[in-house]
C-alpha positions as CSV (number, residue, x, y, z in Angstrom):
1,X,-34.8,-2.7,-13.6
2,X,-35.7,0.9,-12.8
3,X,-35.5,0.1,-9.0
4,X,-32.0,-1.4,-9.4
5,X,-30.7,1.5,-11.4
6,X,-32.2,4.1,-9.1
7,X,-30.8,2.4,-6.0
8,X,-27.2,2.1,-7.4
9,X,-27.2,5.6,-8.8
10,X,-28.4,7.0,-5.5
11,X,-25.7,5.1,-3.7
12,X,-23.0,6.4,-6.2
13,X,-24.2,10.0,-5.7
14,X,-24.4,9.7,-1.9
15,X,-20.8,8.4,-1.6
16,X,-19.4,10.5,-4.5
17,X,-18.0,7.4,-6.1
18,X,-17.9,8.4,-9.8
19,X,-17.4,12.0,-11.0
20,X,-18.4,12.7,-14.6
21,X,-15.8,12.0,-17.2
22,X,-14.0,9.5,-15.0
23,X,-11.7,6.8,-16.2
24,X,-12.6,3.6,-14.4
25,X,-10.7,0.3,-14.2
26,X,-13.3,-2.6,-13.6
27,X,-12.1,-5.8,-12.1
28,X,-14.0,-8.5,-14.0
29,X,-13.7,-12.2,-13.4
30,X,-16.6,-13.0,-15.7
31,X,-18.8,-14.2,-12.8
32,X,-22.3,-12.9,-12.2
33,X,-21.4,-9.9,-9.9
34,X,-18.6,-8.4,-12.0
35,X,-20.3,-9.0,-15.3
36,X,-23.4,-7.1,-14.0
37,X,-21.1,-4.3,-12.8
38,X,-19.4,-4.0,-16.1
39,X,-22.8,-4.0,-17.9
40,X,-24.2,-1.4,-15.6
41,X,-21.2,1.0,-16.0
42,X,-21.4,0.4,-19.8
43,X,-25.0,1.5,-19.7
44,X,-24.3,4.8,-17.9
45,X,-21.1,5.4,-19.8
46,X,-22.5,7.8,-22.3
47,X,-24.6,9.6,-19.7
48,X,-21.6,10.3,-17.4
49,X,-19.0,10.4,-20.2
50,X,-17.0,7.7,-18.7
51,X,-13.9,5.9,-20.0
52,X,-13.9,2.2,-19.1
53,X,-11.1,-0.3,-19.0
54,X,-11.4,-4.0,-17.8
55,X,-8.8,-5.9,-15.9
56,X,-9.0,-9.7,-15.5
57,X,-6.7,-12.1,-13.6
58,X,-6.5,-15.8,-14.2
59,X,-5.2,-17.3,-11.0
60,X,-4.6,-20.6,-12.7
61,X,-6.3,-22.6,-10.0
62,X,-8.5,-24.5,-12.6
63,X,-6.1,-24.8,-15.5
64,X,-7.6,-24.6,-19.0
65,X,-11.1,-23.9,-17.5
66,X,-10.0,-20.6,-15.9
67,X,-8.1,-19.6,-19.0
68,X,-11.4,-20.0,-21.0
69,X,-13.0,-17.6,-18.5
70,X,-10.3,-15.1,-19.4
71,X,-10.9,-15.5,-23.1
72,X,-14.6,-15.1,-22.5
73,X,-14.2,-11.8,-20.7
74,X,-11.8,-10.6,-23.4
75,X,-14.5,-11.6,-26.0
76,X,-17.2,-9.6,-24.2
77,X,-14.9,-6.5,-24.0
78,X,-14.2,-6.8,-27.7
79,X,-18.0,-6.9,-28.5
80,X,-18.7,-4.0,-26.2
81,X,-15.7,-2.0,-27.4
82,X,-14.0,-1.8,-24.0
83,X,-10.2,-2.0,-23.6
84,X,-9.1,-5.3,-22.0
85,X,-6.1,-6.0,-19.8
86,X,-5.5,-9.6,-18.7
87,X,-2.8,-11.5,-16.9
88,X,-2.3,-15.2,-16.0
89,X,-0.7,-15.5,-12.6
90,X,0.5,-18.9,-11.3
91,X,-1.0,-18.6,-7.8
92,X,-0.6,-22.3,-6.9
93,X,3.1,-22.0,-7.6
94,X,3.4,-18.9,-5.5
95,X,1.5,-20.5,-2.6
96,X,4.1,-23.3,-2.5
97,X,6.8,-20.7,-1.9
98,X,5.1,-19.3,1.1
99,X,4.6,-20.9,4.5
100,X,1.2,-20.8,6.3
101,X,-0.4,-18.5,3.6
102,X,-4.0,-19.2,2.6
103,X,-4.8,-19.6,-1.1
104,X,-7.4,-16.9,-0.9
105,X,-5.0,-14.4,0.7
106,X,-2.3,-15.0,-1.9
107,X,-4.7,-14.8,-4.8
108,X,-6.1,-11.5,-3.5
109,X,-2.7,-10.1,-2.9
110,X,-1.5,-10.8,-6.4
111,X,-4.8,-9.8,-8.0
112,X,-4.7,-6.4,-6.3
113,X,-1.1,-5.9,-7.1
114,X,-1.9,-6.4,-10.8
115,X,-4.8,-4.0,-10.6
116,X,-2.5,-1.4,-9.0
117,X,0.1,-1.8,-11.8
118,X,-2.6,-1.3,-14.5
119,X,-3.9,1.8,-12.7
120,X,-0.4,3.2,-12.6
121,X,0.5,2.3,-16.1
122,X,-2.5,3.9,-17.7
123,X,-3.1,6.6,-15.1
124,X,-6.5,5.3,-14.1
125,X,-7.7,6.9,-10.8
126,X,-10.6,4.6,-10.0
127,X,-10.9,0.8,-9.5
128,X,-14.4,-0.5,-9.4
129,X,-15.1,-3.9,-7.8
130,X,-18.4,-5.8,-7.6
131,X,-18.7,-6.6,-3.9
132,X,-22.4,-6.5,-3.0
133,X,-24.6,-6.3,0.1
134,X,-24.4,-10.1,0.9
135,X,-20.6,-9.9,0.7
136,X,-20.8,-7.1,3.3
137,X,-22.8,-9.3,5.7
138,X,-20.5,-12.2,5.3
139,X,-17.4,-10.1,5.8
140,X,-18.6,-8.4,9.0
141,X,-19.7,-11.7,10.5
142,X,-16.5,-13.6,9.6
143,X,-14.3,-10.9,11.1
144,X,-16.4,-10.7,14.3
145,X,-16.3,-14.5,14.6
146,X,-12.5,-14.5,14.1
147,X,-12.2,-11.8,16.7
148,X,-10.8,-9.3,14.2
149,X,-12.5,-6.4,15.8
150,X,-10.3,-3.8,14.1
151,X,-11.9,-4.6,10.8
152,X,-15.4,-5.3,12.0
153,X,-16.7,-2.4,10.0
154,X,-16.4,-4.6,6.9
155,X,-15.8,-3.6,3.3
156,X,-15.4,0.1,2.6
157,X,-17.5,1.7,0.0
158,X,-14.6,3.9,-1.1
159,X,-11.0,3.9,0.1
160,X,-7.5,4.9,-1.1
161,X,-5.8,2.4,-3.4
162,X,-2.6,2.7,-5.4
163,X,-2.6,6.3,-6.6
164,X,-6.3,6.5,-6.6
165,X,-9.3,4.9,-5.0
166,X,-11.2,1.6,-5.0
167,X,-15.0,1.8,-5.1
168,X,-17.8,-0.7,-4.6
169,X,-21.0,0.7,-6.1
170,X,-23.0,-2.6,-5.6
171,X,-22.8,-2.7,-1.8
172,X,-26.3,-1.4,-1.8
173,X,-27.8,-4.4,-3.6
174,X,-28.1,-8.1,-2.9
175,X,-26.9,-11.2,-4.8
176,X,-30.5,-11.9,-5.7
177,X,-31.0,-8.4,-7.2
178,X,-27.9,-8.9,-9.3
179,X,-29.1,-12.3,-10.6
180,X,-32.5,-10.7,-11.6
181,X,-30.5,-7.9,-13.4
182,X,-28.5,-10.5,-15.3
183,X,-31.8,-12.4,-16.2
184,X,-33.5,-9.1,-17.3
185,X,-30.6,-8.3,-19.7
186,X,-30.0,-11.9,-20.7
187,X,-26.4,-11.8,-19.7
188,X,-24.5,-15.1,-19.5
189,X,-21.8,-15.1,-16.8
190,X,-19.3,-17.8,-16.1
191,X,-19.5,-19.8,-12.8
192,X,-16.5,-20.8,-10.7
193,X,-17.3,-24.2,-9.1
194,X,-15.0,-23.5,-6.2
195,X,-17.6,-20.8,-5.0
196,X,-19.8,-23.7,-3.9
197,X,-17.1,-25.6,-2.0
198,X,-17.4,-25.8,1.8
199,X,-13.6,-25.8,2.0
200,X,-13.7,-22.0,2.0
201,X,-14.9,-20.1,5.0
202,X,-16.9,-17.5,3.1
203,X,-18.8,-20.2,1.2
204,X,-19.9,-21.7,4.5
205,X,-21.3,-18.4,5.7
206,X,-23.0,-17.9,2.4
207,X,-24.5,-21.3,2.3
208,X,-25.6,-21.8,6.0
209,X,-25.8,-18.4,7.8
210,X,-26.9,-15.9,5.2
211,X,-30.2,-17.7,4.3
212,X,-31.2,-17.7,8.0
213,X,-30.6,-14.0,8.3
214,X,-32.5,-13.2,5.1
215,X,-35.4,-15.3,6.3
216,X,-35.6,-13.2,9.4
217,X,-35.3,-9.9,7.4
218,X,-34.9,-9.8,3.6
219,X,-33.4,-6.3,3.9
220,X,-30.8,-7.3,6.5
221,X,-28.1,-6.1,4.1
222,X,-29.3,-2.5,4.4
223,X,-28.8,-2.6,8.2
224,X,-25.4,-4.2,7.9
225,X,-24.3,-1.5,5.4
226,X,-25.6,1.3,7.7
227,X,-23.8,-0.3,10.6
228,X,-20.6,-0.5,8.5
229,X,-20.7,3.2,7.5
230,X,-21.5,4.5,11.0
231,X,-18.7,2.3,12.5
232,X,-16.2,3.6,10.0
233,X,-17.1,7.2,10.7
234,X,-16.6,6.5,14.5
235,X,-13.3,4.7,13.7
236,X,-12.0,7.6,11.7
237,X,-12.5,10.0,14.6
238,X,-11.1,7.6,17.1
239,X,-8.0,7.0,14.9
240,X,-7.2,10.7,14.9
241,X,-7.2,10.6,18.7
242,X,-5.2,7.4,18.7
243,X,-2.4,8.9,16.6
244,X,-2.1,11.8,19.0
245,X,-1.7,9.2,21.9
246,X,0.7,7.1,19.8
247,X,3.0,10.0,19.2
248,X,3.2,10.7,23.0
249,X,3.9,7.2,24.2
250,X,5.8,5.3,21.5
251,X,9.6,5.2,21.2
252,X,11.3,3.6,18.2
253,X,14.4,1.8,19.5
254,X,17.6,1.9,17.5
255,X,18.3,-1.8,17.5
256,X,16.2,-4.1,15.3
257,X,12.5,-3.8,14.6
258,X,11.5,-2.7,18.1
259,X,9.1,-0.3,19.6
260,X,8.5,0.5,23.3
261,X,5.8,2.5,25.1
262,X,5.8,4.6,28.2
263,X,3.4,2.9,30.5
264,X,2.6,6.0,32.6
265,X,1.1,8.0,29.7
266,X,-0.4,4.9,28.1
267,X,-2.4,3.9,31.3
268,X,-3.8,7.5,31.5
269,X,-5.5,7.0,28.1
270,X,-9.0,5.6,27.8
271,X,-9.3,1.9,27.1
272,X,-10.6,2.3,23.5
273,X,-7.5,4.4,22.7
274,X,-5.2,1.9,24.4
275,X,-6.5,-0.9,22.2
276,X,-6.2,1.1,19.0
277,X,-2.7,2.3,20.0
278,X,-1.6,-1.3,20.4
279,X,-3.2,-2.1,17.1
280,X,-1.2,0.7,15.4
281,X,2.0,-0.7,16.9
282,X,1.2,-4.2,15.6
283,X,0.4,-2.8,12.2
284,X,3.8,-1.1,12.1
285,X,5.8,-4.2,13.2
286,X,3.9,-6.6,10.9
287,X,4.2,-4.1,8.0
288,X,0.4,-3.8,7.7
289,X,0.0,-7.5,7.1
290,X,-1.4,-8.8,10.3
291,X,-1.3,-12.6,10.7
292,X,-4.7,-14.3,10.1
293,X,-4.4,-15.9,13.6
294,X,-3.9,-12.6,15.3
295,X,-7.1,-11.6,17.1
296,X,-8.6,-9.2,19.7
297,X,-7.6,-11.7,22.3
298,X,-4.0,-11.0,21.7
299,X,-4.6,-7.2,22.2
300,X,-6.4,-7.9,25.4
301,X,-3.6,-10.1,26.6
302,X,-1.1,-7.3,26.0
303,X,-3.2,-4.9,28.0
304,X,-3.4,-7.4,30.8
305,X,0.3,-7.7,30.8
306,X,0.7,-3.9,31.0
307,X,-1.8,-3.6,33.9
308,X,-0.4,-6.6,35.8
309,X,1.0,-5.8,39.3
310,X,4.0,-7.9,38.3
311,X,6.6,-5.4,36.9
312,X,7.9,-7.9,34.4
313,X,6.6,-10.6,32.0
314,X,6.4,-11.5,28.4
315,X,4.1,-12.7,25.7
316,X,4.7,-14.6,22.4
317,X,2.5,-13.5,19.5
318,X,2.2,-15.1,16.0
319,X,5.1,-14.8,13.6
320,X,7.8,-14.3,16.1
321,X,6.6,-11.1,17.7
322,X,7.5,-10.8,21.4
323,X,6.1,-8.4,24.0
324,X,8.1,-7.7,27.1
325,X,7.0,-5.8,30.3
326,X,9.9,-4.2,32.1
327,X,8.9,-1.9,34.9
328,X,7.7,1.4,33.3
329,X,8.2,0.2,29.7
330,X,6.6,-2.3,27.4
331,X,8.7,-3.5,24.6
332,X,7.5,-4.9,21.3
333,X,10.1,-6.7,19.1
334,X,9.8,-8.7,15.9
335,X,12.5,-11.4,15.4
336,X,13.4,-11.1,11.7
337,X,14.5,-14.0,9.6
338,X,17.8,-13.5,7.9
339,X,17.3,-12.0,4.4
340,X,19.8,-13.2,1.8
341,X,21.4,-10.6,-0.4
342,X,20.4,-10.7,-4.1
343,X,21.7,-9.3,-7.4
344,X,19.9,-9.3,-10.9
345,X,21.6,-8.7,-14.2
346,X,19.3,-6.2,-16.1
347,X,19.7,-6.3,-19.9
348,X,18.1,-3.8,-22.2
349,X,14.4,-4.2,-22.6
350,X,13.9,-6.7,-19.8
351,X,11.4,-6.5,-16.9
352,X,12.5,-7.7,-13.4
353,X,9.7,-9.0,-11.2
354,X,10.5,-9.3,-7.5
355,X,9.1,-12.1,-5.2
356,X,6.7,-9.5,-3.6
357,X,5.2,-8.6,-6.9
358,X,7.1,-5.3,-7.4
359,X,8.6,-4.7,-10.9
360,X,11.3,-2.8,-12.6
361,X,10.5,-2.0,-16.2
362,X,12.4,-0.5,-19.1
363,X,10.7,1.2,-22.1
364,X,11.5,3.7,-24.8
365,X,10.4,7.3,-24.2
366,X,7.1,8.5,-25.7
367,X,5.4,11.9,-25.6
368,X,4.6,11.7,-21.9
369,X,6.8,13.6,-19.4
370,X,8.2,11.2,-16.8
371,X,9.0,12.8,-13.5
372,X,9.2,11.6,-9.9
373,X,11.5,9.1,-8.2
374,X,9.6,6.1,-9.6
375,X,11.3,6.9,-13.0
376,X,14.9,7.2,-14.1
377,X,16.0,8.5,-17.5
378,X,19.0,6.6,-18.8
379,X,21.8,8.5,-20.5
380,X,22.0,7.5,-24.1
381,X,25.7,6.4,-23.6
382,X,24.8,3.9,-20.9
383,X,26.3,0.4,-21.6
384,X,24.5,-2.8,-20.5
385,X,24.0,-4.8,-18.4
386,X,22.8,-2.8,-15.5
387,X,22.6,-4.5,-12.1
388,X,19.8,-4.5,-9.5
389,X,20.9,-5.6,-6.0
390,X,20.3,-5.4,-2.3
391,X,22.2,-2.9,-0.2
392,X,25.8,-3.4,0.9
393,X,27.8,-2.0,3.8
394,X,29.2,1.4,2.8
395,X,26.9,2.0,-0.1
396,X,26.9,5.7,-1.2
397,X,25.1,7.6,-4.0
398,X,26.2,10.8,-5.8
399,X,23.0,12.9,-5.8
400,X,21.9,15.6,-8.2
401,X,23.0,19.0,-7.1
402,X,25.1,17.7,-4.2
403,X,28.8,17.7,-3.8
404,X,30.3,14.4,-2.6
405,X,28.0,11.5,-1.9
406,X,25.4,10.3,0.6
407,X,25.2,7.0,2.5
408,X,22.4,4.8,1.4
409,X,21.8,4.0,5.1
410,X,21.2,7.7,5.7
411,X,18.8,7.8,2.8
412,X,16.7,5.0,4.3
413,X,16.7,6.7,7.7
414,X,15.7,10.1,6.3
415,X,12.8,8.5,4.4
416,X,11.7,6.5,7.5
417,X,12.0,3.2,5.6
418,X,11.2,0.3,8.0
419,X,14.2,-1.9,8.8
420,X,12.8,-5.1,7.2
421,X,12.3,-3.2,3.9
422,X,15.9,-1.8,3.8
423,X,17.5,-5.2,3.1
424,X,15.2,-5.9,0.2
425,X,15.0,-2.4,-1.3
426,X,16.3,-2.5,-4.9
427,X,19.4,-0.5,-5.8
428,X,20.2,0.1,-9.5
429,X,23.8,0.3,-10.6
430,X,25.6,0.7,-13.9
431,X,28.0,-1.8,-15.4
432,X,30.9,-0.5,-13.2
433,X,28.9,-0.7,-10.0
434,X,28.1,3.1,-9.6
435,X,24.7,3.6,-8.0
436,X,22.4,5.2,-10.5
437,X,19.1,5.1,-8.6
438,X,17.3,4.1,-5.4
439,X,13.8,3.7,-6.7
440,X,11.1,5.9,-5.1
441,X,13.8,7.6,-2.9
442,X,16.6,9.3,-4.9
443,X,18.3,9.6,-8.3
444,X,22.0,10.0,-8.8
445,X,23.6,12.8,-10.8
446,X,24.0,10.4,-13.7
447,X,20.3,10.6,-14.8
448,X,20.0,12.2,-18.2
449,X,18.5,15.7,-18.4
450,X,16.9,15.1,-21.8
451,X,14.4,12.6,-23.2
452,X,14.3,11.8,-27.0
453,X,11.1,10.2,-28.1
454,X,11.6,6.8,-29.6
455,X,15.3,6.6,-28.4
456,X,15.8,7.4,-24.8
457,X,15.3,4.5,-22.3
458,X,13.2,5.1,-19.2
459,X,13.4,2.9,-16.1
460,X,10.2,2.6,-14.0
461,X,9.6,1.0,-10.6
462,X,6.1,-0.3,-9.9
463,X,5.7,-1.0,-6.2
464,X,3.5,-3.9,-5.1
465,X,0.4,-2.6,-3.4
466,X,-0.3,-2.8,0.3
467,X,-4.1,-2.5,-0.3
468,X,-5.1,-6.0,-1.5
469,X,-7.0,-6.7,1.6
470,X,-10.7,-5.8,1.7
471,X,-10.2,-3.4,4.6
472,X,-11.1,0.1,5.8
């Protein structure tokens, strides 16, 4: 296994993935790839003075069978003396709540949200996942086939995630090399039968396309990885140029979720920047969650509309996004579904979980200093229940160090909170309805200035992650 070790270590050093003395959260399903990654990091733990923690998610697709996988991973962690964090998430139930959402996408979203919450809770800066070279080939080909050219560079070796980074040290090795590693160390992974089903797109690529490519060139994964890294470097530079163009041409309208662009300046830009600029606009309007059926064809259609000799016209894109051409402007507007107001009663010691995966937690103060707008220190005289609700017309908060009060609406505008998020943003009030805290944004003057270990209650907001996609 010297070749395997040398290859992965060289890859880690090249991309500066793991500094010495790092604390790493490892996503482990119990399958071959993640078990091999866990074992490899365990082997280099002493050498690099690493601290390891394992996170496992049971998506509950396979009932008792998947729960057994969770218990198996926990058992391995106990035997190897590695801290274990596990969660059962009813993904099938969540899928039923959502329209036109794929099971793979929902599972990935909730899994990554859980990983982010563990990283934040235990202050872990690195999440390690076991994607390998074959996964990279499949991902690039799938995205090119779908026409998703903006993500054609595939899976990033390292990218920002939560308050740290996600790394993929195994992108330099193949599935076959991982299987030989498992055999060499006599490791017994669990196998998910759904990974062989032709129902899933990735499985079809793995079963029918990958063997053909590997027959042509057994080291094809090396070339795909090099292509991915070079394309990402190019994209990084082009994105800086695109942002400069975006700032010159885009106007945020005051009504609804609407952006418009000045066509004169836009048409003076090179075509590659035009495409990327439109992609930035779509990302903003779709809140970084582009519909799966949105492709490069839609971006081309928008450019055709802009360049058309006809001074007016319109396009209808997925999920109620409309694009209008009106003389020297092109207007992008997203029709929003009406969001119903909500209110939760928050009793002492409870955790509130929102539909998007975000959470409000309450815990007793420990030795750690809690600062920042994601925390709120309750006054010891606070009476329960508290209330967590959506905004109301005329909402105001009395801020620390400020006379009078400030409109919640102004708070959202100052912090550039997108309009769709404003109607769902949680607002915490006391029993009498006084606003105590707008999580992540501002605290009221009613926050306690002292913290007593073992007595004072701390409120914490854990925001759902926007990084569950395997993207750049």
